[in-house]
KEKE-3310 file (N, C-alpha, C; in steps of 0.2 Angstrom, whole numbers, plus 5000, padded with zeros to 4 digits):
npx = (5354:5348:5354:5350:5359:5368:5358:5350:5333:5324:5322:5308:5314:5323:5326:5323:5338:5346:5336:5324:5312:5304:5290:5281:5273:5279:5270:5258:5241:5238:5244:5253:5260:5272:5278:5292:5295:5305:5321:5337:5346:5343:5332:5329:5315:5311:5303:5290:5287:5281:5267:5264:5257:5242:5241:5249:5242:5230:5232:5242:5257:5270:5278:5291:5297:5311:5308:5316:5326:5324:5326:5334:5347:5342:5328:5311:5296:5286:5293:5299:5287:5282:5292:5291:5278:5280:5288:5281:5269:5259:5264:5266:5272:5280:5274:5282:5281:5277:5261:5260:5270:5273:5263:5257:5255:5248:5255:5248:5241:5245:5236:5235:5240:5252:5258:5270:5273:5284:5283:5269:5265:5270:5263:5250:5251:5252:5239:5231:5233:5226:5228:5230:5217:5210:5215:5216:5220:5232:5237:5250:5252:5255:5257:5245:5244:5256:5258:5263:5268:5272:5282:5291:5295:5301:5311:5319:5325:5331:5341:5348:5354:5362:5371:5375:5376:5371:5368:5363:5353:5345:5341:5333:5323:5317:5311:5300:5293:5291:5281:5269:5277:5286:5302:5317:5323:5337:5338:5338:5331:5314:5313:5307:5302:5316:5328:5328:5338:5349:5362:5363:5371:5380:5383:5389:5400:5410:5419:5413:5411:5423:5426:5418:5404:5409:5399:5391:5390:5384:5372:5367:5365:5356:5345:5342:5339:5328:5318:5316:5309:5296:5291:5279:5270:5256:5242:5229:5219:5221:5218:5205:5198:5200:5194:5193:5194:5201:5212:5217:5229:5234:5244:5236:5243:5253:5267:5271:5266:5250:5232:5227:5235:5230:5219:5204:5193:5175:5169:5161:5170:5182:5192:5197:5208:5212:5225:5225:5235:5247:5261:5270:5273:5262:5261:5272:5271:5258:5256:5247:5234:5235:5236:5224:5216:5220:5216:5202:5201:5205:5195:5183:5193:5200:5205)
npy = (5268:5275:5288:5303:5309:5324:5338:5329:5322:5314:5297:5285:5276:5282:5291:5307:5316:5310:5315:5312:5305:5292:5289:5278:5262:5251:5244:5250:5254:5266:5281:5295:5310:5322:5338:5348:5365:5379:5375:5379:5369:5352:5345:5332:5329:5335:5346:5342:5332:5335:5335:5324:5313:5311:5306:5295:5287:5285:5275:5278:5278:5289:5299:5310:5323:5333:5347:5355:5346:5341:5352:5361:5370:5386:5384:5388:5390:5383:5374:5366:5361:5353:5344:5337:5332:5323:5314:5310:5304:5290:5275:5262:5245:5230:5215:5205:5191:5175:5168:5179:5187:5195:5204:5220:5231:5245:5258:5265:5281:5295:5295:5306:5323:5334:5350:5362:5379:5383:5370:5368:5377:5370:5358:5363:5368:5356:5351:5351:5338:5323:5312:5317:5319:5311:5312:5319:5336:5345:5360:5370:5385:5387:5397:5401:5411:5424:5440:5458:5462:5450:5445:5455:5454:5441:5442:5452:5444:5434:5441:5446:5434:5431:5443:5445:5433:5417:5417:5431:5431:5421:5427:5438:5431:5424:5435:5437:5425:5419:5415:5427:5437:5427:5419:5422:5409:5398:5388:5381:5390:5389:5377:5365:5366:5371:5359:5357:5351:5355:5367:5384:5387:5398:5398:5386:5387:5399:5407:5406:5415:5418:5406:5400:5389:5376:5373:5383:5394:5387:5383:5396:5400:5390:5393:5406:5403:5395:5403:5412:5405:5406:5418:5428:5417:5408:5398:5398:5394:5380:5376:5381:5372:5360:5344:5338:5336:5350:5359:5373:5378:5391:5403:5415:5427:5428:5435:5434:5424:5426:5428:5434:5428:5415:5404:5396:5384:5384:5373:5365:5357:5363:5372:5385:5387:5398:5399:5404:5416:5411:5411:5411:5397:5388:5374:5372:5383:5380:5366:5356:5361:5361:5347:5343:5349:5342:5329:5330:5334:5322:5314:5302:5293:5289:5276)
npz = (4850:4835:4826:4817:4803:4803:4798:4791:4787:4800:4802:4805:4814:4821:4836:4843:4845:4858:4867:4873:4885:4893:4903:4914:4911:4898:4891:4892:4889:4883:4875:4878:4871:4874:4871:4873:4881:4876:4880:4887:4889:4888:4900:4903:4904:4916:4918:4916:4924:4937:4935:4929:4934:4933:4920:4920:4930:4923:4914:4904:4894:4895:4884:4883:4874:4869:4861:4853:4849:4836:4828:4815:4807:4801:4801:4802:4811:4804:4797:4808:4813:4802:4802:4815:4814:4804:4810:4821:4816:4813:4806:4794:4797:4797:4804:4817:4819:4814:4809:4802:4797:4786:4785:4784:4798:4807:4817:4831:4833:4844:4860:4868:4866:4871:4874:4879:4880:4867:4863:4863:4853:4842:4843:4840:4827:4821:4820:4809:4803:4799:4808:4820:4825:4833:4845:4862:4867:4876:4881:4888:4892:4878:4865:4853:4843:4839:4844:4842:4854:4860:4851:4852:4866:4866:4856:4863:4873:4866:4859:4869:4874:4864:4864:4877:4883:4891:4906:4908:4899:4904:4917:4912:4906:4916:4923:4916:4916:4928:4942:4950:4962:4964:4968:4958:4948:4946:4938:4921:4908:4906:4912:4924:4942:4952:4958:4975:4982:4976:4974:4968:4953:4953:4967:4969:4962:4966:4958:4946:4935:4930:4925:4914:4909:4898:4889:4888:4878:4867:4872:4874:4861:4856:4865:4860:4846:4848:4854:4844:4835:4838:4833:4825:4825:4821:4823:4822:4812:4811:4824:4826:4817:4823:4828:4840:4858:4867:4877:4884:4896:4906:4915:4925:4929:4920:4912:4899:4889:4886:4889:4877:4867:4865:4857:4853:4845:4839:4845:4860:4867:4867:4877:4889:4903:4916:4927:4943:4952:4946:4934:4919:4920:4924:4928:4936:4945:4952:4954:4960:4957:4943:4940:4945:4936:4924:4927:4927:4913:4907:4910:4906:4903:4914:4924)
capx = (5349:5350:5354:5350:5365:5367:5354:5345:5327:5324:5317:5304:5318:5328:5323:5327:5345:5348:5332:5317:5312:5298:5288:5276:5274:5280:5264:5252:5236:5237:5251:5253:5266:5273:5283:5294:5296:5312:5326:5343:5348:5337:5331:5326:5308:5309:5298:5283:5286:5276:5260:5263:5253:5235:5242:5251:5236:5225:5235:5246:5264:5271:5285:5292:5302:5314:5306:5322:5330:5323:5327:5339:5349:5338:5321:5306:5291:5283:5298:5299:5281:5282:5297:5288:5272:5282:5291:5276:5264:5258:5267:5265:5278:5279:5273:5288:5280:5273:5261:5258:5277:5274:5257:5258:5251:5249:5256:5243:5242:5245:5230:5235:5246:5253:5263:5272:5276:5285:5280:5262:5264:5271:5257:5244:5253:5251:5232:5228:5235:5220:5230:5229:5210:5208:5219:5215:5226:5233:5242:5252:5255:5257:5254:5242:5246:5261:5257:5269:5271:5276:5287:5296:5298:5305:5317:5324:5328:5335:5346:5352:5357:5368:5375:5378:5377:5366:5366:5360:5346:5341:5338:5328:5317:5314:5307:5293:5290:5290:5274:5269:5280:5290:5309:5320:5326:5343:5337:5338:5325:5309:5313:5302:5305:5323:5329:5330:5344:5355:5364:5363:5377:5385:5386:5393:5407:5411:5422:5410:5411:5430:5427:5411:5403:5411:5394:5386:5389:5380:5366:5364:5363:5350:5339:5340:5335:5321:5313:5314:5304:5289:5290:5273:5266:5248:5239:5222:5215:5222:5215:5198:5195:5202:5187:5193:5194:5207:5212:5223:5230:5239:5244:5232:5247:5259:5269:5274:5260:5244:5225:5226:5239:5227:5213:5200:5187:5168:5166:5161:5175:5188:5192:5203:5208:5217:5227:5226:5242:5252:5264:5270:5273:5257:5262:5277:5269:5253:5255:5241:5229:5235:5235:5217:5213:5222:5212:5196:5201:5205:5188:5181:5199:5202:5203)
capy = (5273:5277:5295:5305:5313:5332:5340:5324:5321:5308:5291:5283:5272:5287:5295:5314:5315:5310:5320:5310:5301:5288:5287:5273:5255:5251:5240:5254:5254:5272:5284:5303:5313:5328:5342:5353:5372:5380:5374:5380:5363:5347:5343:5325:5329:5337:5351:5339:5326:5336:5334:5318:5308:5309:5302:5288:5284:5283:5270:5281:5279:5296:5300:5318:5325:5339:5350:5358:5341:5341:5359:5362:5377:5389:5382:5392:5386:5379:5368:5362:5358:5348:5338:5334:5329:5317:5310:5307:5301:5283:5272:5255:5241:5223:5210:5201:5184:5171:5167:5186:5191:5200:5208:5227:5234:5252:5260:5269:5288:5296:5297:5313:5327:5339:5355:5367:5384:5381:5363:5369:5380:5365:5354:5367:5368:5349:5349:5349:5332:5319:5307:5320:5321:5306:5314:5325:5340:5349:5365:5373:5391:5387:5402:5400:5417:5429:5447:5462:5462:5443:5445:5460:5451:5435:5445:5455:5439:5431:5446:5446:5428:5432:5448:5445:5426:5413:5420:5437:5430:5418:5432:5442:5427:5423:5440:5437:5418:5417:5417:5433:5437:5421:5420:5420:5403:5397:5382:5383:5393:5384:5370:5365:5369:5369:5354:5360:5348:5357:5374:5387:5386:5403:5397:5380:5389:5406:5410:5404:5420:5417:5399:5399:5382:5376:5372:5389:5397:5383:5384:5402:5400:5386:5397:5412:5401:5392:5408:5416:5401:5408:5425:5428:5411:5409:5392:5399:5390:5373:5376:5382:5366:5354:5342:5334:5340:5354:5363:5378:5380:5396:5407:5422:5432:5427:5442:5432:5421:5429:5426:5436:5424:5409:5404:5390:5384:5385:5367:5366:5354:5368:5377:5389:5388:5402:5397:5410:5416:5408:5414:5407:5390:5386:5368:5373:5387:5377:5359:5352:5363:5359:5340:5342:5351:5337:5323:5331:5334:5315:5312:5295:5289:5287:5269)
capz = (4847:4829:4826:4810:4801:4803:4792:4788:4790:4804:4800:4811:4818:4824:4841:4844:4847:4866:4870:4875:4891:4893:4910:4914:4909:4891:4888:4894:4884:4880:4874:4878:4869:4877:4868:4878:4879:4874:4886:4885:4890:4889:4907:4904:4906:4923:4918:4916:4929:4943:4933:4924:4938:4930:4914:4922:4933:4918:4909:4898:4895:4893:4880:4884:4869:4868:4855:4849:4846:4829:4825:4810:4805:4796:4802:4805:4815:4800:4796:4814:4814:4797:4804:4820:4811:4800:4815:4826:4812:4813:4800:4793:4798:4796:4810:4818:4821:4810:4802:4798:4797:4781:4784:4787:4803:4808:4823:4834:4834:4851:4863:4871:4863:4876:4872:4883:4877:4860:4861:4862:4847:4837:4843:4837:4820:4818:4821:4802:4801:4802:4813:4827:4827:4838:4852:4866:4866:4882:4880:4894:4890:4872:4861:4846:4839:4842:4842:4842:4861:4862:4847:4855:4872:4864:4853:4868:4877:4861:4857:4875:4874:4859:4865:4884:4886:4894:4912:4907:4896:4909:4921:4909:4904:4923:4925:4913:4916:4935:4945:4954:4968:4965:4967:4952:4948:4943:4933:4914:4906:4903:4915:4930:4948:4953:4964:4981:4985:4973:4975:4962:4949:4956:4974:4968:4959:4967:4953:4939:4930:4927:4922:4911:4907:4891:4884:4888:4871:4863:4875:4873:4854:4856:4868:4855:4840:4850:4855:4838:4831:4839:4830:4821:4825:4820:4821:4823:4808:4813:4831:4825:4814:4826:4830:4846:4864:4867:4883:4885:4903:4906:4921:4925:4929:4915:4908:4892:4885:4890:4886:4870:4863:4864:4853:4852:4840:4841:4849:4867:4870:4867:4883:4892:4910:4919:4934:4947:4955:4942:4929:4912:4921:4929:4931:4941:4951:4955:4951:4962:4953:4936:4940:4946:4929:4919:4929:4924:4906:4904:4911:4906:4902:4920:4926)
cpx = (5352:5349:5354:5357:5363:5363:5349:5339:5327:5320:5313:5308:5322:5324:5327:5333:5346:5343:5325:5317:5305:5296:5282:5278:5274:5274:5258:5247:5235:5244:5250:5260:5267:5279:5285:5294:5303:5316:5333:5347:5343:5338:5329:5319:5306:5304:5291:5282:5281:5269:5259:5258:5246:5236:5244:5246:5231:5227:5238:5253:5265:5278:5286:5298:5305:5312:5311:5327:5330:5324:5334:5341:5344:5330:5317:5301:5288:5287:5298:5293:5280:5287:5294:5282:5275:5285:5286:5270:5264:5261:5266:5272:5275:5278:5280:5287:5276:5266:5260:5265:5277:5267:5258:5253:5253:5250:5250:5245:5242:5238:5229:5241:5246:5259:5264:5275:5277:5282:5272:5261:5265:5265:5251:5245:5252:5243:5228:5229:5229:5222:5230:5222:5207:5211:5215:5221:5226:5238:5244:5256:5258:5253:5251:5244:5251:5259:5264:5273:5275:5282:5293:5299:5303:5312:5322:5328:5333:5342:5351:5357:5363:5373:5379:5378:5371:5364:5361:5353:5342:5337:5333:5322:5314:5310:5300:5290:5288:5283:5275:5272:5285:5297:5312:5323:5333:5343:5337:5331:5320:5308:5308:5305:5312:5323:5332:5336:5350:5356:5364:5370:5382:5388:5390:5400:5407:5414:5420:5411:5418:5431:5420:5410:5405:5405:5389:5385:5384:5373:5363:5361:5356:5344:5337:5336:5329:5316:5311:5309:5297:5287:5284:5270:5259:5245:5232:5217:5215:5218:5207:5194:5196:5195:5187:5194:5201:5206:5218:5223:5236:5239:5241:5237:5254:5260:5272:5268:5254:5237:5225:5230:5236:5221:5210:5196:5181:5166:5166:5167:5182:5187:5198:5203:5214:5218:5229:5232:5247:5255:5264:5271:5268:5258:5267:5275:5263:5251:5249:5235:5229:5234:5228:5213:5214:5217:5205:5195:5201:5199:5187:5187:5201:5200:5203)
cpy = (5275:5285:5298:5309:5320:5334:5335:5324:5315:5303:5289:5278:5276:5291:5302:5313:5316:5315:5318:5305:5298:5287:5282:5266:5255:5248:5244:5254:5260:5276:5292:5305:5320:5332:5348:5360:5373:5379:5375:5374:5358:5345:5336:5324:5332:5342:5349:5334:5328:5335:5328:5312:5306:5305:5295:5284:5282:5279:5272:5279:5286:5297:5308:5319:5332:5342:5352:5352:5339:5347:5358:5369:5380:5388:5388:5388:5381:5373:5364:5358:5352:5342:5334:5330:5322:5312:5306:5303:5294:5281:5265:5251:5234:5219:5206:5194:5181:5169:5174:5190:5196:5204:5214:5228:5241:5254:5265:5277:5290:5298:5304:5317:5333:5343:5360:5373:5383:5375:5364:5372:5375:5360:5357:5367:5361:5347:5349:5342:5327:5314:5310:5321:5316:5307:5319:5329:5345:5354:5369:5379:5391:5392:5399:5405:5422:5436:5451:5462:5456:5443:5449:5457:5445:5437:5448:5450:5435:5435:5446:5440:5428:5437:5447:5438:5423:5416:5426:5436:5426:5422:5436:5437:5425:5429:5440:5430:5416:5419:5424:5433:5431:5423:5418:5414:5403:5392:5385:5386:5388:5378:5371:5367:5367:5364:5357:5357:5351:5365:5377:5387:5391:5401:5390:5382:5397:5410:5408:5409:5420:5411:5397:5391:5382:5375:5378:5393:5394:5383:5390:5403:5396:5390:5402:5409:5398:5397:5412:5411:5403:5415:5424:5421:5412:5402:5392:5395:5383:5372:5376:5376:5360:5351:5339:5339:5344:5359:5367:5379:5385:5400:5414:5428:5432:5434:5440:5430:5423:5426:5428:5432:5417:5409:5397:5390:5384:5379:5368:5362:5357:5373:5380:5389:5392:5400:5403:5410:5412:5412:5410:5399:5388:5379:5367:5377:5384:5370:5355:5354:5361:5351:5339:5343:5345:5331:5324:5331:5327:5312:5304:5290:5286:5280:5268)
cpz = (4841:4829:4819:4809:4801:4797:4789:4791:4794:4801:4806:4816:4822:4830:4841:4847:4855:4869:4871:4881:4891:4901:4909:4911:4901:4888:4890:4888:4880:4880:4874:4876:4871:4873:4872:4876:4877:4880:4883:4885:4891:4897:4908:4907:4913:4923:4918:4921:4935:4941:4929:4928:4935:4924:4915:4925:4929:4913:4903:4900:4892:4890:4880:4879:4870:4861:4850:4846:4839:4825:4821:4809:4800:4796:4804:4808:4810:4798:4802:4814:4809:4800:4810:4818:4807:4805:4819:4822:4812:4806:4800:4794:4797:4803:4810:4819:4815:4813:4798:4798:4792:4780:4788:4793:4804:4815:4825:4834:4842:4854:4866:4868:4868:4873:4877:4880:4869:4858:4860:4855:4841:4837:4839:4830:4817:4818:4814:4800:4804:4807:4820:4829:4832:4845:4856:4866:4872:4880:4886:4891:4883:4867:4854:4841:4843:4840:4843:4849:4862:4857:4850:4861:4870:4861:4858:4871:4872:4860:4863:4876:4870:4861:4872:4887:4890:4901:4912:4904:4900:4914:4918:4908:4911:4925:4922:4914:4923:4937:4949:4960:4969:4964:4960:4953:4945:4938:4926:4912:4903:4907:4921:4936:4949:4959:4970:4984:4982:4974:4969:4959:4952:4963:4974:4966:4960:4962:4946:4934:4927:4924:4919:4909:4900:4886:4884:4882:4867:4866:4874:4866:4853:4859:4863:4849:4842:4851:4849:4834:4832:4836:4824:4820:4824:4818:4822:4819:4810:4820:4830:4822:4817:4829:4837:4852:4865:4873:4883:4893:4903:4913:4920:4925:4925:4912:4902:4888:4889:4886:4879:4865:4862:4861:4853:4846:4843:4845:4856:4870:4870:4873:4885:4899:4912:4926:4938:4951:4952:4936:4923:4914:4926:4932:4936:4947:4955:4953:4953:4958:4946:4935:4941:4939:4924:4921:4926:4917:4903:4905:4911:4905:4908:4922:4934)
residu = (MET:THR:ARG:PRO:ALA:PRO:GLY:ALA:GLU:PRO:THR:HIS:ASP:ALA:ALA:PRO:VAL:ALA:ALA:ARG:VAL:VAL:LEU:GLY:ARG:PRO:ASP:ALA:PRO:ARG:HIS:ALA:VAL:VAL:LEU:ALA:PRO:VAL:LEU:ALA:ARG:TRP:ASP:ASP:GLY:ALA:PHE:PHE:ARG:PRO:ILE:ALA:GLY:PRO:LEU:LEU:ASP:SER:GLY:HIS:ARG:VAL:THR:ILE:HIS:ASP:THR:LEU:SER:LEU:MET:ARG:ASP:GLY:ASP:ASP:LEU:LYS:SER:LEU:VAL:ARG:ARG:TRP:ALA:ARG:TYR:LEU:ALA:PRO:ARG:GLU:ARG:LEU:ARG:GLY:THR:ALA:PRO:ASP:ALA:HIS:ARG:PRO:VAL:ARG:ASP:GLU:ALA:PRO:ASP:VAL:LEU:VAL:GLY:ASN:ALA:LEU:GLY:GLY:ALA:VAL:VAL:GLN:GLY:MET:LEU:THR:LYS:PRO:TRP:THR:HIS:ARG:ALA:LYS:VAL:LEU:LEU:LEU:SER:GLY:PRO:THR:VAL:ALA:ASP:HIS:ALA:LEU:ASN:THR:ALA:LEU:GLU:ARG:ILE:ALA:ALA:THR:ALA:GLU:ALA:GLU:GLY:LEU:PRO:ALA:ALA:THR:ARG:LEU:LEU:GLU:GLU:VAL:VAL:ARG:GLY:PRO:GLY:GLY:PRO:ALA:ARG:THR:ALA:ASP:PRO:GLY:SER:GLY:PRO:PRO:ASP:ALA:SER:ARG:THR:PRO:ASP:ASP:SER:ARG:HIS:PRO:ASP:ALA:SER:ARG:HIS:PRO:ASP:ALA:GLY:GLU:PRO:ALA:ALA:ALA:ARG:ARG:LEU:ALA:ALA:GLY:LEU:ARG:LEU:LEU:ARG:ASP:ALA:ASP:ALA:ARG:HIS:ALA:VAL:ARG:ASP:PHE:PRO:GLY:PRO:LEU:LEU:HIS:VAL:TYR:GLY:ALA:GLN:SER:ARG:LEU:VAL:ARG:ARG:THR:HIS:LEU:ALA:THR:GLY:PRO:LEU:PRO:GLN:HIS:ARG:LEU:VAL:ALA:VAL:ALA:ARG:ALA:GLY:MET:ARG:PRO:HIS:ALA:ASP:ARG:PRO:ASP:LEU:VAL:ARG:HIS:THR:LEU:THR:ARG:PHE:LEU:GLY:ALA:GLU:LEU:THR)
# end
């Protein structure tokens, strides 16, 4: 894998640094691109796997990206959106076989764009690009606009990560993202359901507080920087003018991204679905219902 030099813009031959996973057949006729939420540590796409079935069953290969893998020091949300738009945009390349070895061909744009939380904000920011207009767009608790309440909640968690470390910030984040009445998770913030076969970090290492993870400070900084990217986010114009199908799925009991943070355009194919008895992670709290919603959204693409 070719990796971009620190601070360099990625080329189309370079994948996000150790931060993508592909599900499904490489020769699948359709392609879905998924951008992840803020994760203190990349989870190899675990957050999305519980609801990937409808996409795989309808003939998509699914590429799941760590949204923060293209973040650079000093980025704001617009900078990250521009970088992802350049990275994902179709580009011309040369055929590799005769007799057309020198005839340019153009890669296809994604058929489905999916964004969860921060990934959803990035996807919405890219919707001004014409190559996105042939795609269906699915947003999982992806804020269109951040108000004072959302800014304040995210800053509180980011400041806690910097001042008190990752465990304290994770606990604080779990208070606002878990479903109503749900138990606090020990998995990384923003990740999918914890693996039941694994014990929590603290129970694995009773003296963990005296032997912190060597990578924990970096993970805390990554969490703080990722959450702050959403400050004052506003993609309402991009969403309003998007001509394709667009679906927001969010938890009706979310204490972080709420209905007030989501916007659609005037077109009838722009919809919002509130998942009852779910928090910030409706795809983790009620995966069966979200899979059913996704199947209906894909509609005629099902094979």
